[in-house]
C-alpha positions as CSV (number, residue, x, y, z in Angstrom):
1,M,0.2,0.1,-0.2
2,S,1.4,3.1,-0.9
3,K,1.8,5.9,1.9
4,L,1.4,8.8,-1.0
5,K,-1.5,11.2,-0.4
6,Q,-3.8,11.7,-3.4
7,T,-6.5,14.3,-3.9
8,I,-9.9,12.4,-5.0
9,N,-12.8,14.2,-6.3
10,H,-15.8,13.7,-3.8
11,K,-18.2,12.9,-6.6
12,R,-16.0,9.3,-7.0
13,L,-16.5,8.8,-3.4
14,K,-19.2,6.0,-2.3
15,L,-20.7,5.2,0.9
16,H,-21.0,1.8,1.8
17,I,-23.5,2.0,4.5
18,P,-26.6,4.2,4.6
19,A,-25.7,7.8,6.1
20,S,-28.4,7.4,8.5
21,E,-26.3,4.7,10.4
22,L,-23.0,6.7,10.5
23,Y,-23.7,8.1,14.1
24,P,-26.3,6.9,16.8
25,A,-29.2,8.7,17.8
26,D,-27.8,10.1,20.7
27,Y,-24.4,11.5,19.1
28,D,-23.3,14.9,20.2
29,F,-22.6,16.8,16.9
30,D,-20.9,19.8,19.0
31,I,-17.8,17.4,19.1
32,I,-17.6,17.9,15.1
33,F,-19.3,21.6,15.1
34,K,-18.4,23.5,18.3
35,S,-14.5,24.5,19.4
36,K,-12.9,23.0,22.0
37,S,-12.9,26.0,24.0
38,Y,-16.8,26.2,23.4
39,R,-17.4,22.7,24.7
40,K,-15.1,23.4,27.9
41,I,-16.9,26.4,28.8
42,K,-20.2,24.7,28.6
43,H,-19.1,21.8,30.3
44,Q,-17.9,24.3,33.4
45,M,-21.0,25.8,33.4
46,E,-23.0,23.0,33.6
47,R,-21.2,21.7,36.4
48,K,-21.1,25.0,38.8
49,H,-21.6,28.6,38.4
50,I,-18.4,30.6,38.0
51,E,-18.7,34.2,38.2
52,G,-17.9,36.4,35.0
53,L,-17.9,33.6,32.9
54,N,-20.3,33.4,29.7
55,L,-21.0,31.6,26.7
56,D,-21.6,33.3,23.4
57,E,-23.0,31.4,20.6
58,E,-20.5,30.3,17.8
59,E,-21.9,30.4,14.2
């Protein structure tokens, strides 16, 4: 197997499993779409109150 990186057009790719089975129903999509610092602050806020800490919504 070659270790050479290649660029492949997305039109040539084909899923071998349905897209609905890629992630379980209870999967937390914040892991994919939110930054690590956002998730860290959110977790701290769920655990306890920290004075002056606020969570700005990301795009």
